[in-house]
PyMOL Python script that loads the backbone (N, CA, C, O; Angstrom):
from pymol import cmd

cmd.read_pdbstr("""\
ATOM      1  N   UNK A   1      -8.685  -4.601   8.496  1.00  0.00           N
ATOM      2  CA  UNK A   1      -7.629  -4.098   7.629  1.00  0.00           C
ATOM      3  C   UNK A   1      -8.194  -2.955   6.790  1.00  0.00           C
ATOM      4  O   UNK A   1      -9.343  -2.984   6.348  1.00  0.00           O
ATOM      5  N   UNK A   2      -7.347  -1.952   6.588  1.00  0.00           N
ATOM      6  CA  UNK A   2      -7.737  -0.816   5.758  1.00  0.00           C
ATOM      7  C   UNK A   2      -6.734  -0.661   4.623  1.00  0.00           C
ATOM      8  O   UNK A   2      -5.543  -0.929   4.774  1.00  0.00           O
ATOM      9  N   UNK A   3      -7.243  -0.229   3.504  1.00  0.00           N
ATOM     10  CA  UNK A   3      -6.401  -0.021   2.331  1.00  0.00           C
ATOM     11  C   UNK A   3      -5.602   1.259   2.482  1.00  0.00           C
ATOM     12  O   UNK A   3      -6.166   2.339   2.661  1.00  0.00           O
ATOM     13  N   UNK A   4      -4.296   1.131   2.409  1.00  0.00           N
ATOM     14  CA  UNK A   4      -3.396   2.273   2.504  1.00  0.00           C
ATOM     15  C   UNK A   4      -2.991   2.767   1.121  1.00  0.00           C
ATOM     16  O   UNK A   4      -2.880   3.970   0.889  1.00  0.00           O
ATOM     17  N   UNK A   5      -2.774   1.834   0.216  1.00  0.00           N
ATOM     18  CA  UNK A   5      -2.232   2.169  -1.098  1.00  0.00           C
ATOM     19  C   UNK A   5      -2.818   1.231  -2.140  1.00  0.00           C
ATOM     20  O   UNK A   5      -3.030   0.047  -1.879  1.00  0.00           O
ATOM     21  N   UNK A   6      -3.077   1.776  -3.330  1.00  0.00           N
ATOM     22  CA  UNK A   6      -3.519   0.971  -4.476  1.00  0.00           C
ATOM     23  C   UNK A   6      -2.741   1.486  -5.684  1.00  0.00           C
ATOM     24  O   UNK A   6      -2.902   2.635  -6.093  1.00  0.00           O
ATOM     25  N   UNK A   7      -1.903   0.633  -6.245  1.00  0.00           N
ATOM     26  CA  UNK A   7      -1.075   1.044  -7.378  1.00  0.00           C
ATOM     27  C   UNK A   7      -0.594  -0.174  -8.152  1.00  0.00           C
ATOM     28  O   UNK A   7      -0.619  -1.297  -7.648  1.00  0.00           O
ATOM     29  N   UNK A   8      -0.159   0.062  -9.370  1.00  0.00           N
ATOM     30  CA  UNK A   8       0.496  -0.995 -10.120  1.00  0.00           C
ATOM     31  C   UNK A   8       1.968  -0.652 -10.363  1.00  0.00           C
ATOM     32  O   UNK A   8       2.609  -1.234 -11.238  1.00  0.00           O
ATOM     33  N   UNK A   9       2.491   0.283  -9.594  1.00  0.00           N
ATOM     34  CA  UNK A   9       3.895   0.689  -9.667  1.00  0.00           C
ATOM     35  C   UNK A   9       4.714  -0.181  -8.709  1.00  0.00           C
ATOM     36  O   UNK A   9       4.643   0.014  -7.495  1.00  0.00           O
ATOM     37  N   UNK A  10       5.488  -1.134  -9.232  1.00  0.00           N
ATOM     38  CA  UNK A  10       6.224  -2.049  -8.355  1.00  0.00           C
ATOM     39  C   UNK A  10       7.268  -1.352  -7.490  1.00  0.00           C
ATOM     40  O   UNK A  10       7.533  -1.793  -6.372  1.00  0.00           O
ATOM     41  N   UNK A  11       7.862  -0.279  -7.986  1.00  0.00           N
ATOM     42  CA  UNK A  11       8.857   0.447  -7.189  1.00  0.00           C
ATOM     43  C   UNK A  11       8.197   1.123  -5.989  1.00  0.00           C
ATOM     44  O   UNK A  11       8.742   1.106  -4.885  1.00  0.00           O
ATOM     45  N   UNK A  12       7.030   1.715  -6.202  1.00  0.00           N
ATOM     46  CA  UNK A  12       6.297   2.356  -5.118  1.00  0.00           C
ATOM     47  C   UNK A  12       5.856   1.321  -4.088  1.00  0.00           C
ATOM     48  O   UNK A  12       5.953   1.559  -2.884  1.00  0.00           O
ATOM     49  N   UNK A  13       5.376   0.182  -4.558  1.00  0.00           N
ATOM     50  CA  UNK A  13       4.966  -0.880  -3.639  1.00  0.00           C
ATOM     51  C   UNK A  13       6.138  -1.308  -2.770  1.00  0.00           C
ATOM     52  O   UNK A  13       6.001  -1.447  -1.555  1.00  0.00           O
ATOM     53  N   UNK A  14       7.288  -1.515  -3.395  1.00  0.00           N
ATOM     54  CA  UNK A  14       8.480  -1.923  -2.659  1.00  0.00           C
ATOM     55  C   UNK A  14       8.883  -0.869  -1.638  1.00  0.00           C
ATOM     56  O   UNK A  14       9.245  -1.203  -0.509  1.00  0.00           O
ATOM     57  N   UNK A  15       8.824   0.399  -2.025  1.00  0.00           N
ATOM     58  CA  UNK A  15       9.193   1.486  -1.124  1.00  0.00           C
ATOM     59  C   UNK A  15       8.252   1.544   0.081  1.00  0.00           C
ATOM     60  O   UNK A  15       8.704   1.686   1.218  1.00  0.00           O
ATOM     61  N   UNK A  16       6.956   1.437  -0.165  1.00  0.00           N
ATOM     62  CA  UNK A  16       5.981   1.487   0.930  1.00  0.00           C
ATOM     63  C   UNK A  16       6.125   0.258   1.828  1.00  0.00           C
ATOM     64  O   UNK A  16       5.994   0.370   3.047  1.00  0.00           O
ATOM     65  N   UNK A  17       6.389  -0.898   1.249  1.00  0.00           N
ATOM     66  CA  UNK A  17       6.633  -2.088   2.065  1.00  0.00           C
ATOM     67  C   UNK A  17       7.826  -1.854   2.987  1.00  0.00           C
ATOM     68  O   UNK A  17       7.794  -2.224   4.161  1.00  0.00           O
ATOM     69  N   UNK A  18       8.873  -1.241   2.451  1.00  0.00           N
ATOM     70  CA  UNK A  18      10.044  -0.914   3.269  1.00  0.00           C
ATOM     71  C   UNK A  18       9.701   0.058   4.382  1.00  0.00           C
ATOM     72  O   UNK A  18      10.131  -0.122   5.522  1.00  0.00           O
ATOM     73  N   UNK A  19       8.925   1.092   4.057  1.00  0.00           N
ATOM     74  CA  UNK A  19       8.513   2.069   5.066  1.00  0.00           C
ATOM     75  C   UNK A  19       7.729   1.402   6.193  1.00  0.00           C
ATOM     76  O   UNK A  19       7.972   1.671   7.370  1.00  0.00           O
ATOM     77  N   UNK A  20       6.796   0.540   5.832  1.00  0.00           N
ATOM     78  CA  UNK A  20       5.979  -0.136   6.843  1.00  0.00           C
ATOM     79  C   UNK A  20       6.846  -1.066   7.696  1.00  0.00           C
ATOM     80  O   UNK A  20       6.667  -1.139   8.912  1.00  0.00           O
ATOM     81  N   UNK A  21       7.765  -1.762   7.074  1.00  0.00           N
ATOM     82  CA  UNK A  21       8.661  -2.655   7.828  1.00  0.00           C
ATOM     83  C   UNK A  21       9.521  -1.867   8.803  1.00  0.00           C
ATOM     84  O   UNK A  21       9.669  -2.261   9.959  1.00  0.00           O
ATOM     85  N   UNK A  22      10.088  -0.758   8.346  1.00  0.00           N
ATOM     86  CA  UNK A  22      10.927   0.064   9.219  1.00  0.00           C
ATOM     87  C   UNK A  22      10.135   0.635  10.388  1.00  0.00           C
ATOM     88  O   UNK A  22      10.668   0.790  11.487  1.00  0.00           O
ATOM     89  N   UNK A  23       8.862   0.947  10.153  1.00  0.00           N
ATOM     90  CA  UNK A  23       8.009   1.490  11.212  1.00  0.00           C
ATOM     91  C   UNK A  23       7.383   0.375  12.057  1.00  0.00           C
ATOM     92  O   UNK A  23       6.619   0.643  12.985  1.00  0.00           O
ATOM     93  N   UNK A  24       7.714  -0.869  11.725  1.00  0.00           N
ATOM     94  CA  UNK A  24       7.189  -2.040  12.430  1.00  0.00           C
ATOM     95  C   UNK A  24       5.666  -2.097  12.386  1.00  0.00           C
ATOM     96  O   UNK A  24       5.004  -2.424  13.372  1.00  0.00           O
ATOM     97  N   UNK A  25       5.132  -1.769  11.212  1.00  0.00           N
ATOM     98  CA  UNK A  25       3.703  -1.845  10.969  1.00  0.00           C
ATOM     99  C   UNK A  25       3.454  -3.081  10.110  1.00  0.00           C
ATOM    100  O   UNK A  25       4.027  -3.218   9.030  1.00  0.00           O
ATOM    101  N   UNK A  26       2.604  -3.972  10.591  1.00  0.00           N
ATOM    102  CA  UNK A  26       2.233  -5.139   9.795  1.00  0.00           C
ATOM    103  C   UNK A  26       1.442  -4.677   8.579  1.00  0.00           C
ATOM    104  O   UNK A  26       0.695  -3.700   8.645  1.00  0.00           O
ATOM    105  N   UNK A  27       1.611  -5.378   7.486  1.00  0.00           N
ATOM    106  CA  UNK A  27       0.867  -5.040   6.273  1.00  0.00           C
ATOM    107  C   UNK A  27       0.627  -6.307   5.465  1.00  0.00           C
ATOM    108  O   UNK A  27       1.269  -7.336   5.674  1.00  0.00           O
ATOM    109  N   UNK A  28      -0.303  -6.201   4.550  1.00  0.00           N
ATOM    110  CA  UNK A  28      -0.608  -7.297   3.639  1.00  0.00           C
ATOM    111  C   UNK A  28      -0.582  -6.736   2.232  1.00  0.00           C
ATOM    112  O   UNK A  28      -1.245  -5.740   1.941  1.00  0.00           O
ATOM    113  N   UNK A  29       0.182  -7.373   1.358  1.00  0.00           N
ATOM    114  CA  UNK A  29       0.172  -7.003  -0.051  1.00  0.00           C
ATOM    115  C   UNK A  29      -0.884  -7.858  -0.731  1.00  0.00           C
ATOM    116  O   UNK A  29      -0.687  -9.054  -0.949  1.00  0.00           O
ATOM    117  N   UNK A  30      -1.995  -7.239  -1.061  1.00  0.00           N
ATOM    118  CA  UNK A  30      -3.117  -7.959  -1.661  1.00  0.00           C
ATOM    119  C   UNK A  30      -3.052  -7.858  -3.182  1.00  0.00           C
ATOM    120  O   UNK A  30      -2.517  -6.897  -3.733  1.00  0.00           O
ATOM    121  N   UNK A  31      -3.594  -8.847  -3.831  1.00  0.00           N
ATOM    122  CA  UNK A  31      -3.715  -8.880  -5.288  1.00  0.00           C
ATOM    123  C   UNK A  31      -2.381  -9.062  -6.002  1.00  0.00           C
ATOM    124  O   UNK A  31      -2.279  -8.801  -7.201  1.00  0.00           O
ATOM    125  N   UNK A  32      -1.363  -9.505  -5.279  1.00  0.00           N
ATOM    126  CA  UNK A  32      -0.054  -9.651  -5.909  1.00  0.00           C
ATOM    127  C   UNK A  32      -0.029 -10.759  -6.958  1.00  0.00           C
ATOM    128  O   UNK A  32       0.791 -10.727  -7.876  1.00  0.00           O
ATOM    129  N   UNK A  33      -0.911 -11.723  -6.829  1.00  0.00           N
ATOM    130  CA  UNK A  33      -0.947 -12.808  -7.803  1.00  0.00           C
ATOM    131  C   UNK A  33      -1.991 -12.572  -8.887  1.00  0.00           C
ATOM    132  O   UNK A  33      -2.228 -13.444  -9.724  1.00  0.00           O
ATOM    133  N   UNK A  34      -2.609 -11.410  -8.874  1.00  0.00           N
ATOM    134  CA  UNK A  34      -3.610 -11.094  -9.888  1.00  0.00           C
ATOM    135  C   UNK A  34      -2.972 -10.932 -11.261  1.00  0.00           C
ATOM    136  O   UNK A  34      -3.667 -10.974 -12.277  1.00  0.00           O
ATOM    137  N   UNK A  35      -1.656 -10.749 -11.301  1.00  0.00           N
ATOM    138  CA  UNK A  35      -0.990 -10.588 -12.594  1.00  0.00           C
ATOM    139  C   UNK A  35      -1.156 -11.830 -13.456  1.00  0.00           C
ATOM    140  O   UNK A  35      -1.072 -11.748 -14.681  1.00  0.00           O
ATOM    141  N   UNK A  36      -1.389 -12.973 -12.836  1.00  0.00           N
ATOM    142  CA  UNK A  36      -1.644 -14.191 -13.601  1.00  0.00           C
ATOM    143  C   UNK A  36      -2.904 -14.005 -14.436  1.00  0.00           C
ATOM    144  O   UNK A  36      -2.992 -14.468 -15.573  1.00  0.00           O
ATOM    145  N   UNK A  37      -3.875 -13.318 -13.847  1.00  0.00           N
ATOM    146  CA  UNK A  37      -5.148 -13.104 -14.537  1.00  0.00           C
ATOM    147  C   UNK A  37      -5.044 -12.031 -15.630  1.00  0.00           C
ATOM    148  O   UNK A  37      -5.769 -12.087 -16.623  1.00  0.00           O
ATOM    149  N   UNK A  38      -4.147 -11.057 -15.450  1.00  0.00           N
ATOM    150  CA  UNK A  38      -4.041  -9.991 -16.458  1.00  0.00           C
ATOM    151  C   UNK A  38      -2.917 -10.240 -17.447  1.00  0.00           C
ATOM    152  O   UNK A  38      -2.518  -9.331 -18.175  1.00  0.00           O
ATOM    153  N   UNK A  39      -2.401 -11.463 -17.482  1.00  0.00           N
ATOM    154  CA  UNK A  39      -1.366 -11.806 -18.448  1.00  0.00           C
ATOM    155  C   UNK A  39       0.000 -11.273 -18.085  1.00  0.00           C
ATOM    156  O   UNK A  39       0.857 -11.124 -18.956  1.00  0.00           O
ATOM    157  N   UNK A  40       0.221 -10.981 -16.806  1.00  0.00           N
ATOM    158  CA  UNK A  40       1.515 -10.503 -16.287  1.00  0.00           C
ATOM    159  C   UNK A  40       1.939  -9.154 -16.864  1.00  0.00           C
ATOM    160  O   UNK A  40       3.133  -8.859 -16.923  1.00  0.00           O
ATOM    161  N   UNK A  41       0.978  -8.333 -17.290  1.00  0.00           N
ATOM    162  CA  UNK A  41       1.339  -7.016 -17.818  1.00  0.00           C
ATOM    163  C   UNK A  41       1.278  -5.934 -16.746  1.00  0.00           C
ATOM    164  O   UNK A  41       1.614  -4.781 -17.015  1.00  0.00           O
ATOM    165  N   UNK A  42       0.858  -6.288 -15.550  1.00  0.00           N
ATOM    166  CA  UNK A  42       0.827  -5.329 -14.443  1.00  0.00           C
ATOM    167  C   UNK A  42      -0.300  -4.317 -14.522  1.00  0.00           C
ATOM    168  O   UNK A  42      -0.212  -3.248 -13.918  1.00  0.00           O
ATOM    169  N   UNK A  43      -1.347  -4.631 -15.248  1.00  0.00           N
ATOM    170  CA  UNK A  43      -2.447  -3.685 -15.403  1.00  0.00           C
ATOM    171  C   UNK A  43      -3.335  -3.607 -14.167  1.00  0.00           C
ATOM    172  O   UNK A  43      -3.943  -2.569 -13.906  1.00  0.00           O
ATOM    173  N   UNK A  44      -3.414  -4.685 -13.410  1.00  0.00           N
ATOM    174  CA  UNK A  44      -4.254  -4.689 -12.208  1.00  0.00           C
ATOM    175  C   UNK A  44      -3.462  -4.143 -11.028  1.00  0.00           C
ATOM    176  O   UNK A  44      -2.355  -4.607 -10.756  1.00  0.00           O
ATOM    177  N   UNK A  45      -4.017  -3.165 -10.331  1.00  0.00           N
ATOM    178  CA  UNK A  45      -3.293  -2.589  -9.198  1.00  0.00           C
ATOM    179  C   UNK A  45      -3.181  -3.557  -8.024  1.00  0.00           C
ATOM    180  O   UNK A  45      -4.046  -4.406  -7.813  1.00  0.00           O
ATOM    181  N   UNK A  46      -2.107  -3.411  -7.276  1.00  0.00           N
ATOM    182  CA  UNK A  46      -1.904  -4.152  -6.038  1.00  0.00           C
ATOM    183  C   UNK A  46      -2.293  -3.216  -4.897  1.00  0.00           C
ATOM    184  O   UNK A  46      -2.250  -1.995  -5.043  1.00  0.00           O
ATOM    185  N   UNK A  47      -2.671  -3.798  -3.764  1.00  0.00           N
ATOM    186  CA  UNK A  47      -3.083  -2.999  -2.610  1.00  0.00           C
ATOM    187  C   UNK A  47      -2.229  -3.350  -1.408  1.00  0.00           C
ATOM    188  O   UNK A  47      -1.891  -4.513  -1.186  1.00  0.00           O
ATOM    189  N   UNK A  48      -1.885  -2.336  -0.641  1.00  0.00           N
ATOM    190  CA  UNK A  48      -1.244  -2.553   0.651  1.00  0.00           C
ATOM    191  C   UNK A  48      -2.279  -2.246   1.713  1.00  0.00           C
ATOM    192  O   UNK A  48      -2.817  -1.140   1.776  1.00  0.00           O
ATOM    193  N   UNK A  49      -2.551  -3.237   2.546  1.00  0.00           N
ATOM    194  CA  UNK A  49      -3.522  -3.122   3.626  1.00  0.00           C
ATOM    195  C   UNK A  49      -2.787  -3.153   4.951  1.00  0.00           C
ATOM    196  O   UNK A  49      -1.804  -3.878   5.110  1.00  0.00           O
ATOM    197  N   UNK A  50      -3.265  -2.366   5.898  1.00  0.00           N
ATOM    198  CA  UNK A  50      -2.689  -2.363   7.246  1.00  0.00           C
ATOM    199  C   UNK A  50      -3.812  -2.580   8.260  1.00  0.00           C
ATOM    200  O   UNK A  50      -4.969  -2.266   7.982  1.00  0.00           O
ATOM    201  N   UNK A  51      -3.473  -3.116   9.433  1.00  0.00           N
ATOM    202  CA  UNK A  51      -4.500  -3.306  10.466  1.00  0.00           C
ATOM    203  C   UNK A  51      -5.141  -1.975  10.857  1.00  0.00           C
ATOM    204  O   UNK A  51      -4.487  -0.932  10.858  1.00  0.00           O
ATOM    205  N   UNK A  52      -6.420  -2.031  11.184  1.00  0.00           N
ATOM    206  CA  UNK A  52      -7.149  -0.820  11.588  1.00  0.00           C
ATOM    207  C   UNK A  52      -6.410  -0.039  12.670  1.00  0.00           C
ATOM    208  O   UNK A  52      -6.335   1.188  12.612  1.00  0.00           O
ATOM    209  N   UNK A  53      -5.868  -0.745  13.651  1.00  0.00           N
ATOM    210  CA  UNK A  53      -5.195  -0.083  14.773  1.00  0.00           C
ATOM    211  C   UNK A  53      -3.918   0.648  14.367  1.00  0.00           C
ATOM    212  O   UNK A  53      -3.488   1.568  15.063  1.00  0.00           O
ATOM    213  N   UNK A  54      -3.312   0.253  13.259  1.00  0.00           N
ATOM    214  CA  UNK A  54      -2.058   0.865  12.801  1.00  0.00           C
ATOM    215  C   UNK A  54      -2.263   1.855  11.666  1.00  0.00           C
ATOM    216  O   UNK A  54      -1.304   2.450  11.176  1.00  0.00           O
ATOM    217  N   UNK A  55      -3.511   2.032  11.246  1.00  0.00           N
ATOM    218  CA  UNK A  55      -3.777   2.843  10.057  1.00  0.00           C
ATOM    219  C   UNK A  55      -3.299   4.285  10.217  1.00  0.00           C
ATOM    220  O   UNK A  55      -2.650   4.811   9.313  1.00  0.00           O
ATOM    221  N   UNK A  56      -3.595   4.931  11.327  1.00  0.00           N
ATOM    222  CA  UNK A  56      -3.175   6.331  11.509  1.00  0.00           C
ATOM    223  C   UNK A  56      -1.662   6.472  11.528  1.00  0.00           C
ATOM    224  O   UNK A  56      -1.123   7.440  10.992  1.00  0.00           O
ATOM    225  N   UNK A  57      -0.971   5.515  12.139  1.00  0.00           N
ATOM    226  CA  UNK A  57       0.490   5.554  12.130  1.00  0.00           C
ATOM    227  C   UNK A  57       1.011   5.350  10.704  1.00  0.00           C
ATOM    228  O   UNK A  57       1.965   6.011  10.294  1.00  0.00           O
ATOM    229  N   UNK A  58       0.397   4.450   9.955  1.00  0.00           N
ATOM    230  CA  UNK A  58       0.803   4.217   8.566  1.00  0.00           C
ATOM    231  C   UNK A  58       0.585   5.471   7.722  1.00  0.00           C
ATOM    232  O   UNK A  58       1.414   5.796   6.872  1.00  0.00           O
ATOM    233  N   UNK A  59      -0.521   6.176   7.948  1.00  0.00           N
ATOM    234  CA  UNK A  59      -0.764   7.439   7.251  1.00  0.00           C
ATOM    235  C   UNK A  59       0.335   8.441   7.552  1.00  0.00           C
ATOM    236  O   UNK A  59       0.839   9.115   6.652  1.00  0.00           O
ATOM    237  N   UNK A  60       0.700   8.536   8.813  1.00  0.00           N
ATOM    238  CA  UNK A  60       1.753   9.464   9.230  1.00  0.00           C
ATOM    239  C   UNK A  60       3.081   9.126   8.544  1.00  0.00           C
ATOM    240  O   UNK A  60       3.787  10.016   8.068  1.00  0.00           O
ATOM    241  N   UNK A  61       3.410   7.843   8.498  1.00  0.00           N
ATOM    242  CA  UNK A  61       4.657   7.398   7.858  1.00  0.00           C
ATOM    243  C   UNK A  61       4.640   7.771   6.371  1.00  0.00           C
ATOM    244  O   UNK A  61       5.632   8.272   5.842  1.00  0.00           O
ATOM    245  N   UNK A  62       3.527   7.529   5.713  1.00  0.00           N
ATOM    246  CA  UNK A  62       3.411   7.859   4.287  1.00  0.00           C
ATOM    247  C   UNK A  62       3.564   9.364   4.065  1.00  0.00           C
ATOM    248  O   UNK A  62       4.269   9.786   3.148  1.00  0.00           O
ATOM    249  N   UNK A  63       2.917  10.167   4.889  1.00  0.00           N
ATOM    250  CA  UNK A  63       3.002  11.625   4.738  1.00  0.00           C
ATOM    251  C   UNK A  63       4.417  12.126   4.988  1.00  0.00           C
ATOM    252  O   UNK A  63       4.909  12.992   4.263  1.00  0.00           O
ATOM    253  N   UNK A  64       5.070  11.590   6.006  1.00  0.00           N
ATOM    254  CA  UNK A  64       6.442  11.997   6.317  1.00  0.00           C
ATOM    255  C   UNK A  64       7.411  11.621   5.202  1.00  0.00           C
ATOM    256  O   UNK A  64       8.447  12.263   5.033  1.00  0.00           O
ATOM    257  N   UNK A  65       7.076  10.589   4.446  1.00  0.00           N
ATOM    258  CA  UNK A  65       7.912  10.154   3.323  1.00  0.00           C
ATOM    259  C   UNK A  65       7.569  10.913   2.040  1.00  0.00           C
ATOM    260  O   UNK A  65       8.146  10.640   0.987  1.00  0.00           O
ATOM    261  N   UNK A  66       6.645  11.854   2.119  1.00  0.00           N
ATOM    262  CA  UNK A  66       6.258  12.634   0.953  1.00  0.00           C
ATOM    263  C   UNK A  66       5.315  11.904   0.013  1.00  0.00           C
ATOM    264  O   UNK A  66       5.242  12.227  -1.173  1.00  0.00           O
ATOM    265  N   UNK A  67       4.595  10.923   0.535  1.00  0.00           N
ATOM    266  CA  UNK A  67       3.705  10.108  -0.291  1.00  0.00           C
ATOM    267  C   UNK A  67       2.226  10.363  -0.013  1.00  0.00           C
ATOM    268  O   UNK A  67       1.392   9.490  -0.253  1.00  0.00           O
ATOM    269  N   UNK A  68       1.902  11.532   0.482  1.00  0.00           N
ATOM    270  CA  UNK A  68       0.507  11.835   0.818  1.00  0.00           C
ATOM    271  C   UNK A  68      -0.416  11.684  -0.390  1.00  0.00           C
ATOM    272  O   UNK A  68      -1.559  11.251  -0.239  1.00  0.00           O
ATOM    273  N   UNK A  69       0.058  12.029  -1.570  1.00  0.00           N
ATOM    274  CA  UNK A  69      -0.775  11.936  -2.774  1.00  0.00           C
ATOM    275  C   UNK A  69      -1.022  10.497  -3.206  1.00  0.00           C
ATOM    276  O   UNK A  69      -1.923  10.233  -4.003  1.00  0.00           O
ATOM    277  N   UNK A  70      -0.229   9.569  -2.686  1.00  0.00           N
ATOM    278  CA  UNK A  70      -0.365   8.159  -3.062  1.00  0.00           C
ATOM    279  C   UNK A  70      -1.329   7.395  -2.161  1.00  0.00           C
ATOM    280  O   UNK A  70      -1.721   6.276  -2.490  1.00  0.00           O
ATOM    281  N   UNK A  71      -1.715   7.980  -1.035  1.00  0.00           N
ATOM    282  CA  UNK A  71      -2.580   7.301  -0.071  1.00  0.00           C
ATOM    283  C   UNK A  71      -3.951   7.068  -0.690  1.00  0.00           C
ATOM    284  O   UNK A  71      -4.526   7.965  -1.309  1.00  0.00           O
ATOM    285  N   UNK A  72      -4.467   5.862  -0.519  1.00  0.00           N
ATOM    286  CA  UNK A  72      -5.813   5.534  -1.006  1.00  0.00           C
ATOM    287  C   UNK A  72      -6.816   6.457  -0.342  1.00  0.00           C
ATOM    288  O   UNK A  72      -6.706   6.754   0.848  1.00  0.00           O
ATOM    289  N   UNK A  73      -7.777   6.901  -1.099  1.00  0.00           N
ATOM    290  CA  UNK A  73      -8.797   7.819  -0.595  1.00  0.00           C
ATOM    291  C   UNK A  73      -9.966   7.079   0.030  1.00  0.00           C
ATOM    292  O   UNK A  73     -10.893   7.712   0.536  1.00  0.00           O
ATOM    293  N   UNK A  74      -9.945   5.763   0.006  1.00  0.00           N
ATOM    294  CA  UNK A  74     -11.054   4.939   0.489  1.00  0.00           C
ATOM    295  C   UNK A  74     -11.449   5.273   1.916  1.00  0.00           C
ATOM    296  O   UNK A  74     -12.640   5.356   2.216  1.00  0.00           O
ATOM    297  N   UNK A  75     -10.486   5.466   2.800  1.00  0.00           N
ATOM    298  CA  UNK A  75     -10.775   5.641   4.225  1.00  0.00           C
ATOM    299  C   UNK A  75     -10.511   7.064   4.710  1.00  0.00           C
ATOM    300  O   UNK A  75     -10.483   7.300   5.918  1.00  0.00           O
ATOM    301  N   UNK A  76     -10.321   8.001   3.815  1.00  0.00           N
ATOM    302  CA  UNK A  76      -9.972   9.353   4.229  1.00  0.00           C
ATOM    303  C   UNK A  76     -11.143  10.321   4.157  1.00  0.00           C
ATOM    304  O   UNK A  76     -10.945  11.536   4.171  1.00  0.00           O
ATOM    305  N   UNK A  77     -12.331   9.805   4.082  1.00  0.00           N
ATOM    306  CA  UNK A  77     -13.523  10.672   3.972  1.00  0.00           C
ATOM    307  C   UNK A  77     -13.863  11.286   5.307  1.00  0.00           C
ATOM    308  O   UNK A  77     -14.830  12.041   5.411  1.00  0.00           O
TER     309      UNK A  77
END
""", "prot")
cmd.dss("prot")
cmd.show_as("cartoon", "prot")
cmd.util.cbc("prot")
cmd.orient("prot")
């Protein structure tokens, strides 16, 4: 799995989840329960992870949606 997105913006997370679902790309929303640890203030970012084999397609979907600036830089080196 590779990290596609890291944010604490719930609207962005929901939008990207929708994009991945529409493109039939499996994803995992990681750290969604971390808010229990931060007192539910949303300070800890959530991550959207996609399978290695689908990562390039997920990047393409994000770019086509105008979200290139939101893509995690972890795997883009």
